[in-house]
LUMLO-399896 format. One record per residue: x, y, z of N, C-alpha, C in turn; residue in one letter; residue number from 1. Coordinates in Angstrom, 1 decimal. Atoms other than C-alpha are relative to their C-alpha. Layout:
<rs>
+--------+--------+--------+--------+--------+--------+--------+--------+--------+------+------+
|    nc1 |    nc2 |    nc3 |   cac1 |   cac2 |   cac3 |    cc1 |    cc2 |    cc3 | dopa | gumi |
+--------+--------+--------+--------+--------+--------+--------+--------+--------+------+------+
|      X |      Y |      Z |      X |      Y |      Z |      X |      Y |      Z |    A |  NUM |
...
+--------+--------+--------+--------+--------+--------+--------+--------+--------+------+------+
</rs>
This chain:
<rs>
+--------+--------+--------+--------+--------+--------+--------+--------+--------+------+------+
|    nc1 |    nc2 |    nc3 |   cac1 |   cac2 |   cac3 |    cc1 |    cc2 |    cc3 | dopa | gumi |
+--------+--------+--------+--------+--------+--------+--------+--------+--------+------+------+
|    0.7 |    0.6 |    1.1 |   36.3 |   44.4 | -145.4 |    0.6 |    0.4 |   -1.3 |    M |    1 |
|   -0.7 |   -0.3 |    1.3 |   38.0 |   44.1 | -148.8 |   -1.0 |    0.5 |   -1.0 |    G |    2 |
|    0.8 |   -0.5 |    1.0 |   36.7 |   45.5 | -152.0 |   -1.1 |   -1.0 |   -0.5 |    F |    3 |
|    0.9 |    1.0 |    0.6 |   35.1 |   42.3 | -153.3 |   -1.2 |   -0.2 |    1.0 |    T |    4 |
|    1.1 |    0.2 |   -0.9 |   33.1 |   41.7 | -150.1 |   -0.9 |    1.3 |    0.1 |    K |    5 |
|    0.8 |   -1.2 |    0.0 |   32.1 |   45.4 | -149.9 |   -0.9 |    0.1 |   -1.2 |    F |    6 |
|    0.8 |   -0.2 |    1.2 |   30.9 |   45.5 | -153.5 |   -1.1 |   -1.1 |    0.0 |    F |    7 |
|    1.0 |    1.1 |    0.1 |   29.1 |   42.1 | -153.3 |   -1.1 |    0.2 |    1.1 |    F |    8 |
|    1.0 |   -0.1 |   -1.1 |   27.4 |   42.6 | -149.9 |   -0.7 |    1.4 |    0.1 |    Y |    9 |
|    0.5 |   -1.3 |   -0.2 |   26.9 |   46.4 | -149.8 |   -0.6 |    0.7 |   -1.2 |    K |   10 |
|    0.5 |   -0.6 |    1.3 |   26.6 |   47.6 | -153.4 |   -1.0 |   -0.8 |   -0.7 |    I |   11 |
|    0.9 |    0.9 |    0.7 |   25.0 |   44.6 | -155.0 |   -1.1 |   -0.5 |    0.9 |    L |   12 |
|    1.0 |    0.5 |   -1.0 |   23.2 |   43.6 | -151.8 |   -0.3 |   -1.4 |   -0.1 |    A |   13 |
|    0.2 |    1.4 |    0.1 |   23.7 |   39.9 | -152.3 |    0.5 |   -0.6 |    1.3 |    W |   14 |
|   -0.5 |    0.7 |   -1.1 |   24.4 |   37.3 | -149.6 |    0.3 |   -1.4 |   -0.4 |    K |   15 |
|   -0.3 |    1.4 |    0.2 |   25.8 |   33.8 | -149.4 |   -0.4 |   -0.8 |    1.2 |    I |   16 |
|    0.4 |    1.0 |   -1.0 |   24.4 |   30.9 | -147.5 |    0.7 |   -1.3 |   -0.3 |    T |   17 |
|   -0.6 |    1.3 |    0.2 |   26.2 |   27.6 | -147.0 |    1.5 |    0.2 |   -0.4 |    G |   18 |
|   -1.5 |   -0.1 |    0.4 |   29.9 |   26.9 | -147.9 |    0.4 |   -1.3 |   -0.5 |    S |   19 |
|   -0.6 |    1.2 |    0.5 |   32.1 |   24.4 | -149.6 |    0.7 |   -0.7 |    1.1 |    F |   20 |
|   -0.7 |    0.7 |   -1.1 |   33.4 |   21.7 | -147.3 |    1.4 |   -0.2 |   -0.5 |    Q |   21 |
|   -1.4 |    0.0 |    0.4 |   37.2 |   21.9 | -147.5 |    0.5 |   -1.4 |   -0.3 |    P |   22 |
|   -0.4 |    1.4 |    0.3 |   37.6 |   18.1 | -147.4 |   -0.4 |   -0.6 |   -1.3 |    E |   23 |
|    0.5 |    0.5 |    1.3 |   35.7 |   17.7 | -150.6 |    0.8 |    0.7 |   -1.1 |    I |   24 |
|   -0.9 |   -0.6 |    0.9 |   38.4 |   18.4 | -153.1 |   -0.4 |   -0.1 |   -1.5 |    K |   25 |
|    0.5 |    0.3 |    1.4 |   36.6 |   17.0 | -156.2 |   -1.5 |   -0.1 |    0.0 |    K |   26 |
|    1.5 |    0.0 |    0.1 |   33.0 |   17.6 | -157.2 |   -0.4 |    0.6 |   -1.3 |    A |   27 |
|    0.7 |   -0.7 |    1.1 |   30.7 |   18.6 | -160.0 |   -0.9 |    1.0 |    0.7 |    V |   28 |
|    0.7 |   -1.1 |   -0.6 |   29.2 |   21.9 | -159.0 |   -1.1 |    0.5 |   -1.0 |    V |   29 |
|    1.0 |   -0.4 |    1.0 |   25.9 |   22.5 | -160.8 |   -0.6 |    1.3 |    0.5 |    I |   30 |
|    0.4 |   -1.4 |   -0.3 |   25.0 |   26.2 | -160.8 |   -1.2 |    0.3 |   -0.9 |    V |   31 |
|    1.3 |   -0.3 |    0.7 |   21.4 |   27.2 | -161.7 |   -0.8 |    1.0 |    0.8 |    A |   32 |
|    0.3 |   -0.1 |    1.5 |   19.5 |   29.0 | -162.9 |    1.1 |    0.8 |   -0.7 |    P |   33 |
|   -1.0 |   -0.8 |    0.8 |   21.8 |   30.3 | -165.6 |   -0.9 |    0.7 |   -1.1 |    H |   34 |
|    1.0 |   -0.6 |    0.9 |   19.5 |   32.8 | -167.3 |    0.5 |    1.4 |   -0.6 |    T |   35 |
|   -0.5 |   -1.4 |    0.4 |   21.7 |   36.0 | -167.8 |    1.5 |    0.0 |    0.1 |    N |   36 |
|   -1.5 |   -0.1 |   -0.1 |   25.3 |   37.1 | -168.3 |    0.4 |    0.5 |    1.4 |    W |   37 |
|   -0.3 |   -0.5 |   -1.4 |   25.1 |   38.7 | -164.8 |    0.5 |   -1.2 |    0.9 |    H |   38 |
|   -0.4 |    1.2 |   -0.8 |   25.5 |   35.1 | -163.4 |    1.5 |   -0.1 |    0.1 |    D |   39 |
|   -1.5 |    0.2 |    0.0 |   29.2 |   35.2 | -164.4 |    0.7 |    0.8 |    1.1 |    F |   40 |
|   -0.7 |   -0.7 |   -1.0 |   30.2 |   38.0 | -162.1 |   -0.5 |   -0.2 |    1.4 |    Y |   41 |
|    0.5 |    0.4 |   -1.3 |   27.9 |   37.0 | -159.3 |    0.8 |   -1.3 |    0.5 |    I |   42 |
|   -0.8 |    1.2 |   -0.3 |   29.7 |   33.6 | -159.4 |    1.5 |    0.3 |    0.3 |    G |   43 |
|   -1.5 |   -0.4 |   -0.3 |   33.2 |   35.2 | -159.6 |    0.1 |    0.7 |    1.3 |    A |   44 |
|   -0.1 |   -0.6 |   -1.3 |   32.5 |   37.4 | -156.6 |   -0.2 |   -1.0 |    1.1 |    F |   45 |
|    0.2 |    1.0 |   -1.0 |   31.1 |   34.5 | -154.6 |    1.2 |   -0.9 |    0.2 |    A |   46 |
|   -1.2 |    0.9 |    0.0 |   34.1 |   32.3 | -155.5 |    1.1 |    0.7 |    0.8 |    R |   47 |
|   -1.1 |   -0.8 |   -0.6 |   36.5 |   35.0 | -154.4 |   -0.3 |    0.1 |    1.5 |    K |   48 |
|    0.3 |   -0.1 |   -1.4 |   34.7 |   35.6 | -151.1 |    0.1 |   -1.3 |    0.7 |    I |   49 |
|   -0.1 |    1.3 |   -0.7 |   34.5 |   31.9 | -150.3 |    1.4 |   -0.6 |    0.0 |    L |   50 |
|   -1.4 |    0.4 |    0.1 |   38.2 |   31.5 | -151.2 |    0.1 |   -1.5 |   -0.3 |    E |   51 |
|    0.1 |    1.4 |    0.4 |   37.4 |   28.2 | -152.9 |    0.3 |   -0.1 |   -1.5 |    T |   52 |
|   -0.3 |    0.2 |    1.4 |   38.9 |   26.9 | -156.1 |   -1.2 |   -0.7 |   -0.7 |    Q |   53 |
|    1.1 |    0.5 |    0.8 |   36.2 |   26.4 | -158.6 |    0.5 |    0.0 |   -1.5 |    I |   54 |
|   -0.5 |    0.1 |    1.3 |   37.0 |   25.2 | -162.1 |   -1.1 |   -0.1 |   -1.1 |    N |   55 |
|    0.9 |    0.1 |    1.1 |   35.4 |   25.1 | -165.5 |    0.8 |   -0.6 |   -1.2 |    Y |   56 |
|   -0.6 |    0.4 |    1.2 |   36.1 |   23.6 | -168.9 |   -0.5 |    0.8 |   -1.2 |    V |   57 |
|    0.4 |   -0.8 |    1.2 |   36.1 |   25.4 | -172.3 |    0.8 |   -0.5 |   -1.1 |    A |   58 |
|   -0.7 |    0.5 |    1.2 |   37.2 |   24.7 | -175.8 |    1.5 |    0.4 |    0.0 |    K |   59 |
|   -1.4 |   -0.2 |   -0.1 |   41.0 |   24.5 | -176.1 |    0.5 |    1.2 |   -0.6 |    K |   60 |
|   -0.4 |   -1.2 |    0.7 |   41.2 |   27.4 | -178.5 |    0.0 |    1.2 |    0.9 |    E |   61 |
|    0.0 |   -1.2 |   -0.9 |   40.4 |   29.8 | -175.7 |    1.3 |    0.2 |    0.8 |    L |   62 |
|   -1.1 |    0.0 |   -0.9 |   43.6 |   28.9 | -173.9 |    1.3 |    0.3 |   -0.8 |    F |   63 |
|   -1.1 |   -0.4 |    0.8 |   45.9 |   30.1 | -176.7 |    0.3 |    1.5 |    0.3 |    Q |   64 |
|   -0.4 |   -1.4 |   -0.2 |   47.8 |   33.5 | -176.5 |   -1.0 |    0.9 |   -0.8 |    P |   65 |
|   -0.6 |   -0.8 |   -1.1 |   47.1 |   36.3 | -175.9 |   -0.8 |   -0.2 |    1.4 |    P |   66 |
|    0.8 |    0.0 |   -1.2 |   44.3 |   35.5 | -173.3 |    0.0 |   -1.4 |    0.7 |    F |   67 |
|    0.0 |    1.4 |   -0.6 |   45.0 |   31.8 | -172.5 |    0.3 |    0.0 |    1.5 |    G |   68 |
|   -0.4 |   -0.1 |   -1.4 |   46.7 |   32.8 | -169.3 |   -1.1 |    0.4 |    0.9 |    W |   69 |
|    1.1 |   -0.5 |   -0.8 |   43.6 |   34.6 | -168.0 |   -1.0 |   -1.2 |    0.2 |    Y |   70 |
|    1.0 |    1.1 |   -0.2 |   41.3 |   31.6 | -168.6 |    0.5 |   -1.1 |    0.9 |    F |   71 |
|   -0.6 |    0.9 |   -0.9 |   43.7 |   29.3 | -166.8 |    0.0 |    0.6 |    1.4 |    K |   72 |
|    0.0 |   -0.7 |   -1.3 |   44.1 |   31.8 | -163.9 |   -1.4 |    0.0 |    0.6 |    W |   73 |
|    1.4 |    0.0 |   -0.5 |   40.3 |   31.9 | -163.6 |   -0.5 |   -1.5 |    0.2 |    M |   74 |
|    0.3 |    1.3 |   -0.4 |   40.3 |   28.1 | -163.1 |   -0.4 |   -0.9 |   -1.2 |    G |   75 |
|    0.4 |    0.8 |    1.2 |   39.8 |   26.9 | -166.7 |    0.9 |   -1.1 |   -0.3 |    G |   76 |
|   -0.7 |    1.1 |    0.5 |   40.9 |   23.7 | -168.2 |   -0.4 |   -0.2 |   -1.5 |    S |   77 |
|    0.4 |    0.2 |    1.4 |   41.1 |   23.2 | -172.0 |   -0.6 |   -1.3 |   -0.3 |    P |   78 |
|    0.6 |    1.2 |    0.4 |   38.9 |   20.6 | -173.6 |    0.1 |   -0.1 |   -1.5 |    L |   79 |
|   -0.1 |    0.2 |    1.4 |   39.6 |   19.2 | -177.0 |   -1.3 |   -0.7 |   -0.5 |    D |   80 |
|    1.4 |    0.5 |    0.5 |   36.1 |   18.9 | -178.5 |    0.1 |   -0.7 |   -1.3 |    R |   81 |
|   -0.1 |    0.6 |    1.3 |   37.5 |   17.6 | -181.7 |    0.6 |   -1.4 |    0.1 |    G |   82 |
|   -0.6 |    1.3 |   -0.2 |   39.1 |   14.5 | -180.2 |   -1.0 |   -1.1 |   -0.1 |    S |   83 |
|    0.9 |    1.1 |    0.1 |   37.7 |   11.0 | -180.6 |   -0.7 |   -0.4 |    1.3 |    R |   84 |
|    0.6 |    0.3 |   -1.3 |   37.1 |   10.7 | -176.9 |   -1.2 |    0.9 |    0.3 |    Q |   85 |
|    1.2 |   -0.8 |   -0.2 |   33.6 |   11.8 | -175.8 |    0.3 |    1.0 |    1.2 |    N |   86 |
|   -0.2 |   -1.1 |   -1.0 |   33.2 |   14.9 | -173.6 |    0.0 |   -0.5 |    1.4 |    T |   87 |
|    0.1 |    0.5 |   -1.4 |   32.1 |   13.0 | -170.5 |    1.3 |   -0.7 |    0.4 |    V |   88 |
|   -1.2 |    0.7 |   -0.3 |   35.2 |   10.7 | -170.6 |    1.2 |    1.0 |    0.1 |    D |   89 |
|   -1.1 |   -1.0 |   -0.1 |   37.5 |   13.7 | -171.3 |    0.0 |    0.7 |    1.3 |    S |   90 |
|    0.1 |   -0.7 |   -1.2 |   36.2 |   15.5 | -168.3 |    0.3 |   -0.9 |    1.2 |    I |   91 |
|   -0.3 |    1.0 |   -1.1 |   36.4 |   12.4 | -166.0 |    1.5 |   -0.2 |    0.1 |    V |   92 |
|   -1.4 |    0.1 |    0.0 |   40.0 |   12.1 | -167.1 |    0.7 |    1.2 |    0.8 |    E |   93 |
|   -0.5 |   -1.1 |   -0.7 |   40.6 |   15.6 | -165.8 |   -0.1 |   -0.2 |    1.5 |    L |   94 |
|    0.1 |    0.2 |   -1.4 |   39.3 |   14.6 | -162.4 |    1.1 |   -1.0 |    0.5 |    F |   95 |
|   -1.0 |    1.0 |   -0.4 |   41.8 |   11.7 | -162.3 |    1.4 |    0.6 |    0.0 |    S |   96 |
|   -1.3 |   -0.6 |    0.1 |   44.7 |   14.0 | -163.2 |    0.3 |    1.1 |    1.1 |    K |   97 |
|   -0.2 |   -1.1 |   -0.9 |   44.1 |   16.7 | -160.6 |   -0.3 |   -0.4 |    1.4 |    K |   98 |
|    0.1 |    0.3 |   -1.4 |   44.4 |   16.7 | -156.9 |   -1.3 |    0.7 |    0.6 |    E |   99 |
|    1.2 |   -0.8 |   -0.4 |   41.7 |   19.4 | -156.5 |   -0.7 |    0.5 |   -1.3 |    E |  100 |
|    0.7 |   -0.3 |    1.2 |   39.0 |   19.9 | -159.1 |   -1.5 |    0.1 |    0.3 |    F |  101 |
|    1.4 |   -0.2 |   -0.2 |   35.5 |   21.4 | -158.5 |   -0.5 |    0.6 |   -1.3 |    R |  102 |
|    0.4 |   -0.4 |    1.3 |   33.9 |   21.6 | -161.9 |   -1.4 |    0.6 |    0.0 |    L |  103 |
|    1.3 |   -0.7 |    0.0 |   31.2 |   24.2 | -162.2 |   -0.6 |   -0.1 |   -1.4 |    A |  104 |
|    0.7 |    0.2 |    1.2 |   28.6 |   23.5 | -164.9 |   -1.4 |    0.6 |    0.2 |    L |  105 |
|    1.4 |   -0.3 |    0.1 |   25.2 |   24.9 | -165.9 |   -0.7 |   -1.2 |   -0.5 |    S |  106 |
|    0.7 |    1.2 |    0.6 |   22.9 |   21.9 | -166.2 |   -1.0 |    0.4 |   -1.1 |    P |  107 |
|    0.9 |   -0.4 |    1.1 |   20.7 |   23.9 | -168.6 |    0.8 |    0.1 |   -1.3 |    E |  108 |
|   -0.9 |   -0.1 |    1.2 |   23.7 |   24.3 | -171.0 |   -0.1 |    1.3 |   -0.7 |    G |  109 |
|    0.2 |   -1.3 |    0.7 |   22.6 |   27.8 | -172.0 |   -0.8 |    1.0 |    0.9 |    T |  110 |
|    0.8 |   -1.0 |   -0.7 |   21.0 |   31.0 | -170.8 |   -1.4 |    0.1 |   -0.4 |    R |  111 |
|    1.4 |    0.1 |    0.5 |   17.9 |   30.4 | -172.9 |   -0.8 |   -1.0 |    0.7 |    K |  112 |
|    0.9 |    1.0 |   -0.6 |   14.9 |   28.5 | -171.7 |    0.2 |   -1.3 |   -0.7 |    K |  113 |
|    0.0 |    1.3 |    0.5 |   15.2 |   24.8 | -172.1 |   -1.1 |   -0.8 |    0.6 |    V |  114 |
|    1.1 |    0.8 |   -0.6 |   12.5 |   22.2 | -171.6 |    0.6 |   -1.0 |    1.1 |    E |  115 |
|   -0.6 |    1.0 |   -1.0 |   14.8 |   19.7 | -169.8 |    1.5 |    0.3 |    0.2 |    L |  116 |
|   -1.4 |   -0.2 |   -0.3 |   18.2 |   19.9 | -168.2 |    0.8 |   -1.1 |   -0.8 |    W |  117 |
|   -0.9 |    1.0 |    0.6 |   21.2 |   18.2 | -170.0 |    0.4 |   -0.9 |    1.1 |    K |  118 |
|   -0.3 |    1.0 |   -1.0 |   22.4 |   15.1 | -168.2 |    1.5 |   -0.3 |    0.1 |    T |  119 |
|   -1.5 |    0.2 |    0.0 |   26.2 |   15.3 | -169.0 |    0.6 |    0.2 |    1.4 |    G |  120 |
|   -0.6 |   -0.2 |   -1.3 |   27.0 |   16.7 | -165.5 |   -0.3 |   -1.2 |    0.9 |    F |  121 |
|    0.4 |    1.1 |   -0.9 |   25.2 |   13.7 | -163.9 |    1.0 |   -1.2 |   -0.3 |    Y |  122 |
|   -0.9 |    1.2 |    0.4 |   27.3 |   11.1 | -165.9 |    1.5 |    0.3 |    0.3 |    Y |  123 |
|   -1.3 |   -0.4 |   -0.4 |   30.5 |   13.1 | -165.3 |    0.2 |   -0.4 |    1.5 |    I |  124 |
|   -0.1 |    0.3 |   -1.4 |   29.9 |   12.8 | -161.5 |   -0.1 |   -1.5 |    0.2 |    A |  125 |
|    0.1 |    1.4 |   -0.1 |   28.8 |    9.2 | -161.8 |    1.3 |   -0.8 |   -0.4 |    L |  126 |
|   -1.2 |    0.6 |    0.5 |   31.8 |    8.1 | -163.9 |    1.2 |    0.4 |    0.8 |    K |  127 |
|   -1.1 |   -0.6 |   -0.8 |   34.2 |   10.3 | -161.9 |    0.0 |   -0.4 |    1.5 |    G |  128 |
|    0.2 |    0.4 |   -1.4 |   32.8 |    8.9 | -158.6 |    0.3 |    1.2 |    0.9 |    N |  129 |
|   -0.1 |   -1.2 |   -0.8 |   32.5 |   12.5 | -157.2 |   -1.4 |    0.5 |    0.3 |    V |  130 |
|    1.4 |   -0.5 |   -0.3 |   29.6 |   14.2 | -155.5 |   -0.4 |    1.2 |   -0.8 |    P |  131 |
|    0.5 |   -1.2 |    0.6 |   27.4 |   16.9 | -156.9 |   -0.3 |    1.0 |    1.1 |    I |  132 |
|    0.4 |   -1.1 |   -0.9 |   27.1 |   20.2 | -155.1 |   -0.9 |    1.0 |   -0.8 |    I |  133 |
|    0.9 |   -0.9 |    0.6 |   24.1 |   22.3 | -156.0 |    0.3 |    1.4 |    0.5 |    C |  134 |
|   -0.2 |   -1.4 |   -0.3 |   24.6 |   26.1 | -156.1 |   -1.1 |    0.8 |   -0.7 |    V |  135 |
|    1.1 |   -0.8 |    0.7 |   21.7 |   28.5 | -156.8 |    0.3 |    1.4 |    0.1 |    S |  136 |
|    0.0 |   -1.4 |    0.1 |   21.7 |   32.1 | -157.8 |   -1.4 |    0.5 |    0.0 |    F |  137 |
|    1.4 |   -0.4 |   -0.1 |   18.3 |   33.3 | -156.5 |   -0.1 |    1.5 |   -0.1 |    N |  138 |
|    0.1 |   -1.4 |    0.2 |   17.7 |   36.8 | -157.9 |   -1.1 |    0.6 |    0.8 |    Y |  139 |
|    1.2 |   -0.5 |   -0.8 |   14.4 |   37.1 | -155.9 |    0.5 |    0.4 |    1.4 |    K |  140 |
|   -0.4 |   -0.3 |   -1.3 |   16.2 |   37.0 | -152.6 |    1.5 |    0.5 |    0.0 |    T |  141 |
|   -1.4 |   -0.4 |    0.1 |   19.7 |   38.0 | -153.9 |    0.9 |   -0.9 |    0.9 |    K |  142 |
|   -0.8 |    0.9 |   -0.8 |   21.2 |   34.9 | -152.4 |    0.6 |   -1.1 |   -0.8 |    T |  143 |
|   -0.8 |    1.1 |    0.5 |   23.9 |   32.5 | -153.5 |   -0.1 |   -1.1 |    1.1 |    V |  144 |
|    0.2 |    1.0 |   -1.0 |   23.1 |   29.2 | -151.8 |    0.9 |   -1.2 |   -0.4 |    T |  145 |
|   -0.9 |    1.2 |    0.3 |   25.7 |   26.3 | -151.6 |   -0.6 |   -1.1 |    0.8 |    I |  146 |
|    0.6 |    1.2 |   -0.6 |   24.2 |   22.9 | -150.9 |    1.1 |   -0.9 |    0.5 |    G |  147 |
|   -1.0 |    1.1 |   -0.5 |   25.9 |   19.9 | -149.2 |    0.3 |   -0.9 |   -1.2 |    K |  148 |
|   -0.3 |    1.0 |    1.0 |   27.7 |   17.4 | -151.3 |   -1.0 |   -1.2 |   -0.1 |    P |  149 |
|    0.9 |    1.0 |    0.2 |   25.4 |   14.8 | -152.7 |    0.6 |   -1.1 |   -0.8 |    Y |  150 |
|   -0.6 |    1.2 |    0.7 |   26.7 |   11.3 | -153.7 |   -1.2 |   -0.7 |   -0.7 |    F |  151 |
|    1.1 |    0.5 |    0.8 |   24.6 |    9.9 | -156.5 |   -0.3 |   -1.5 |    0.3 |    L |  152 |
|    0.4 |    1.4 |   -0.2 |   22.6 |    6.7 | -156.1 |    0.2 |   -0.8 |   -1.3 |    T |  153 |
|    0.0 |    0.7 |    1.3 |   22.8 |    5.8 | -159.8 |   -1.4 |   -0.2 |   -0.6 |    G |  154 |
|    1.4 |    0.0 |    0.5 |   19.0 |    6.0 | -160.1 |   -0.3 |    1.4 |   -0.3 |    V |  155 |
|    0.1 |   -1.4 |    0.5 |   18.7 |    9.1 | -162.2 |   -1.3 |    0.7 |    0.5 |    I |  156 |
|    1.3 |   -0.6 |   -0.4 |   15.0 |    9.8 | -161.3 |    0.1 |    0.4 |    1.5 |    R |  157 |
|   -0.1 |   -0.3 |   -1.4 |   15.7 |    9.7 | -157.6 |    1.0 |    1.1 |    0.2 |    E |  158 |
|   -1.1 |   -1.1 |   -0.1 |   18.9 |   11.8 | -157.9 |   -0.6 |    1.3 |   -0.5 |    D |  159 |
|    0.5 |   -1.2 |    0.5 |   17.1 |   14.4 | -160.0 |   -1.1 |    0.6 |    0.9 |    F |  160 |
|    1.0 |   -0.5 |   -1.0 |   14.3 |   14.7 | -157.4 |    0.8 |    0.8 |    1.1 |    E |  161 |
|   -0.8 |   -0.7 |   -1.0 |   17.0 |   15.8 | -154.9 |    0.4 |    1.4 |   -0.6 |    V |  162 |
|   -0.4 |   -1.3 |    0.6 |   18.2 |   18.5 | -157.4 |   -1.3 |    0.9 |   -0.1 |    F |  163 |
|    1.2 |   -0.7 |    0.1 |   14.6 |   19.5 | -158.0 |   -0.4 |    0.7 |    1.3 |    H |  164 |
|    0.4 |   -0.5 |   -1.3 |   13.9 |   20.0 | -154.3 |    0.9 |    1.2 |    0.4 |    S |  165 |
|   -0.9 |   -1.1 |   -0.3 |   17.0 |   22.2 | -154.0 |   -0.3 |    1.3 |   -0.8 |    F |  166 |
|    0.2 |   -1.2 |    0.8 |   16.1 |   24.5 | -156.9 |   -1.4 |    0.4 |   -0.2 |    F |  167 |
|    1.4 |   -0.2 |    0.3 |   12.3 |   24.5 | -156.7 |   -0.5 |    1.4 |    0.2 |    K |  168 |
|    0.5 |   -1.4 |   -0.2 |   11.8 |   28.0 | -155.3 |    1.0 |    1.1 |   -0.4 |    D |  169 |
|   -1.1 |   -1.0 |    0.4 |   14.8 |   29.7 | -157.0 |   -0.5 |    0.7 |   -1.3 |    V |  170 |
|    0.3 |   -0.8 |    1.2 |   14.3 |   32.5 | -159.5 |    1.3 |    0.6 |   -0.6 |    E |  171 |
|   -1.1 |   -0.6 |    0.7 |   16.8 |   33.5 | -162.1 |   -0.2 |    1.4 |   -0.4 |    G |  172 |
|    0.1 |   -1.4 |    0.4 |   17.5 |   37.0 | -163.4 |   -1.1 |    0.1 |   -1.0 |    K |  173 |
|    1.1 |    0.1 |    1.0 |   15.2 |   36.2 | -166.4 |   -0.9 |   -1.2 |    0.5 |    N |  174 |
|    0.9 |    1.0 |   -0.6 |   12.5 |   34.3 | -164.5 |   -0.5 |   -1.0 |   -1.0 |    R |  175 |
|    0.6 |    0.9 |    1.0 |   10.9 |   32.9 | -167.6 |    0.9 |   -1.0 |   -0.7 |    D |  176 |
|   -1.0 |    0.8 |    0.6 |   14.1 |   31.3 | -168.8 |    0.4 |   -1.3 |    0.8 |    N |  177 |
|   -0.3 |    1.2 |   -0.8 |   14.4 |   28.8 | -165.9 |   -1.1 |   -1.0 |    0.0 |    F |  178 |
|    1.0 |    1.1 |    0.0 |   12.7 |   25.5 | -166.4 |    0.2 |   -0.8 |    1.3 |    S |  179 |
|    0.0 |    0.9 |   -1.1 |   11.8 |   23.4 | -163.4 |   -0.2 |   -1.4 |   -0.4 |    H |  180 |
|    0.1 |    1.3 |    0.5 |   11.6 |   20.4 | -165.6 |    1.4 |   -0.6 |   -0.1 |    N |  181 |
|   -1.4 |    0.4 |   -0.1 |   14.7 |   18.4 | -164.9 |    0.3 |   -1.2 |   -0.9 |    F |  182 |
|   -0.2 |    1.1 |    0.9 |   14.3 |   15.1 | -166.8 |   -1.4 |   -0.5 |   -0.5 |    I |  183 |
+--------+--------+--------+--------+--------+--------+--------+--------+--------+------+------+
</rs>
């Protein structure tokens, strides 16, 4: 057992259920709840253990020297937030340019409590014609759960019911910061 697995399973006492299907090379991966900075390293450990490329987008300024190489190495893609193109279209364009791109996003958009989830991830998946994969970080059971790819119907209320059922019993590190109100 390598260091990452030893630390994740034995020291942190977390487990992983489910896996990413290797034939699904492009997807929007919604990770929730996102209530604490600890979510970052839990996700990084899980990604390493699963040996799956997971990507993210960040403002283009982060990809400048001296640390730009690190953000790219960690799966990042720069996003020009000052361009005339809207963010959804810019990210959909990334899907068309890459052979493999699993974009991880927090549907809450922040670690603070929100009343409703943001919907950008939904429209990215819809316009990009890619499935959504739900991933939960349940601090109550110390389990990272990876759901099956879900192809959107285009009926937002129906699709969000699927997400709600996946996350309904999940607790974040800061329990009070996770809203179960999706739309």
